[in-house]
C-alpha positions in Angstrom: 1.6 -4.9 -1.7 -1.7 -3.6 -0.3 -3.4 -4.4 -3.5 -2.2 -7.9 -3.6 -3.6 -8.2 0.1 -6.7 -6.6 -1.5 -7.2 -9.2 -4.3 -6.7 -12.1 -1.7 -9.6 -10.5 0.6 -11.6 -10.5 -2.6 -11.2 -13.9 -3.5 -11.2 -15.7 -0.3 -13.4 -13.7 1.6 -15.6 -11.2 0.0 -16.6 -12.9 -3.2 -17.7 -16.3 -1.7 -18.7 -15.1 2.0 -20.5 -12.1 1.2 -21.1 -10.9 -2.4 -22.2 -14.4 -3.6 -23.5 -15.9 -0.5 -27.1 -17.0 -0.1 -27.2 -16.0 3.6 -27.6 -12.3 3.2 -31.1 -11.4 2.5 -30.1 -8.1 0.5 -27.0 -6.3 -1.1 -27.2 -3.6 1.9 -26.8 -6.4 4.6 -24.2 -7.7 2.7 -22.0 -4.7 2.6 -23.0 -3.9 5.8 -21.8 -7.0 7.6 -18.9 -7.2 5.5 -17.5 -3.6 6.5 -18.5 -4.6 10.1 -16.2 -7.4 9.6 -13.6 -5.7 8.1 -13.8 -2.8 11.3 -13.6 -5.7 14.1 -10.9 -6.9 12.4 -9.3 -3.5 12.0 -9.7 -3.0 15.6 -8.3 -6.3 16.7 -5.3 -5.5 14.5 -5.0 -1.8 16.2 -5.0 -3.4 19.8 -2.0 -5.9 19.0 0.5 -2.7 17.3 2.7 -1.0 18.5 0.8 2.0 18.1 3.5 4.6 19.1 6.2 2.6 17.5 4.3 2.3 14.2 3.0 6.2 14.3 6.7 7.4 14.9 7.7 5.2 12.0 5.2 6.5 10.3 6.0 10.3 10.9 9.3 9.9 9.9 8.6 9.4 6.3 9.0 12.2 4.1 7.5 10.7 0.6 9.1 12.7 -2.2 7.8 12.0 -5.6 6.6 8.5 -4.9 3.6 8.3 -6.8 3.1 10.0 -10.1 -0.7 9.9 -9.9 -0.6 11.3 -5.9 0.8 14.6 -4.8 3.4 14.4 -2.0 1.2 16.7 0.2 -1.5 14.3 -0.1 0.6 11.3 1.0 1.8 13.9 4.1 -1.7 14.5 5.0 -2.9 10.7 4.7 0.4 9.7 6.9 -0.7 12.3 9.7 -4.1 11.0 9.8 -3.0 7.8 10.3 -0.3 8.7 13.0 -3.2 10.7 14.7 -5.3 7.6 14.9 -2.6 5.2 15.9 -1.5 7.6 18.8 -4.8 8.3 20.1 -7.5 5.2 20.2 -10.4 7.8 20.4 -9.5 9.3 17.0 -9.8 6.0 15.2 -12.5 6.7 12.0 -12.8 3.5 10.5 -16.4 2.6 11.2 -17.2 6.4 10.2 -15.4 6.2 7.0 -17.1 3.0 5.9 -20.6 4.3 7.2 -20.2 7.1 5.1 -19.3 5.3 2.1 -22.4 3.3 2.6 -24.3 6.4 3.2 -25.4 4.3 6.5 -25.7 5.6 10.1 -22.2 4.4 12.1 -24.8 2.9 14.7 -25.4 0.4 11.7 -22.0 -0.8 11.9 -21.3 -0.6 15.6 -24.1 -2.8 16.5 -22.6 -5.5 14.4 -19.2 -5.1 15.3 -20.3 -5.3 19.2 -22.0 -8.6 18.4 -18.6 -10.0 16.9 -16.3 -8.6 19.5 -19.1 -10.0 22.0 -19.3 -13.5 20.2 -22.8 -13.0 19.5 -22.4 -12.1 15.6 -24.4 -14.5 13.6 -22.4 -17.5 11.9 -21.2 -16.9 8.6 -20.1 -20.4 7.1 -16.7 -21.1 6.4 -15.3 -17.6 7.8 -12.6 -18.6 10.1 -11.3 -20.9 7.5 -11.3 -18.3 4.6 -9.9 -15.5 7.1 -6.7 -18.2 8.0 -6.2 -18.5 4.5 -6.5 -14.7 3.4 -3.8 -14.1 6.5 -1.5 -17.2 5.1 -1.7 -16.2 1.6 -1.5 -12.4 2.5 1.8 -13.2 4.2 3.1 -15.4 2.1 2.7 -12.5 -0.8 4.2 -10.1 1.1 7.5 -11.6 1.3 7.5 -12.3 -2.5 6.5 -8.8 -3.2 9.5 -7.6 -0.5 11.8 -10.0 -2.3 10.8 -9.0 -5.9 11.1 -5.2 -4.6 14.4 -5.5 -3.1 15.8 -7.9 -6.2 16.5 -10.7 -3.9 15.6 -14.2 -3.8 15.0 -16.3 -0.4 18.5 -16.9 1.0 17.6 -19.0 3.8 18.0 -22.9 3.3 16.2 -25.2 5.5 18.6 -28.4 6.3 17.5 -31.1 8.0 18.7 -31.4 11.3 20.2 -34.8 11.0 22.4 -33.1 8.2 24.0 -30.8 11.2 25.3 -34.1 13.2 29.0 -33.0 14.3 28.5 -29.6 12.9 29.5 -26.9 15.0 26.0 -25.2 13.8 24.2 -27.9 15.7 22.1 -26.4 18.1 22.1 -22.8 16.5 19.0 -23.4 14.8 18.5 -25.1 11.1 19.6 -22.2 8.7 
């Protein structure tokens, strides 16, 4: 599912608005601004999460040969690293990880993230529309992936409300 979201991100956000966009003067600017956006969105999502609940759910999971190319110990270490960051906002390392990958000071990202959070960010044409498409496509794709994983098909059928006239289901929803 994560890879599906990554592909949608590349197609809807990264390629058209950062990699191929003429608004950026150089490659470094493209990548710094792109990763600053990712940090900003990560922080917005983080604020909306039930962090303790998600951390507890993560901590309750014990991988046993989930991936043939990743040892269980590495998955457990990653799980614990994420759970720690969920429980304590001061330990979130998203900006530091991205800055290290790009070999730039973390302040290069933090200054842009601060501008985004404060409404002072450079106007990236069509960014809001691209993010909305990304979110909608990712959610729809997630449902498809989960249904395929569970070997199911959607079982909900929407029925027009007028078809329920006189039915004891009336007023209990359209399902």
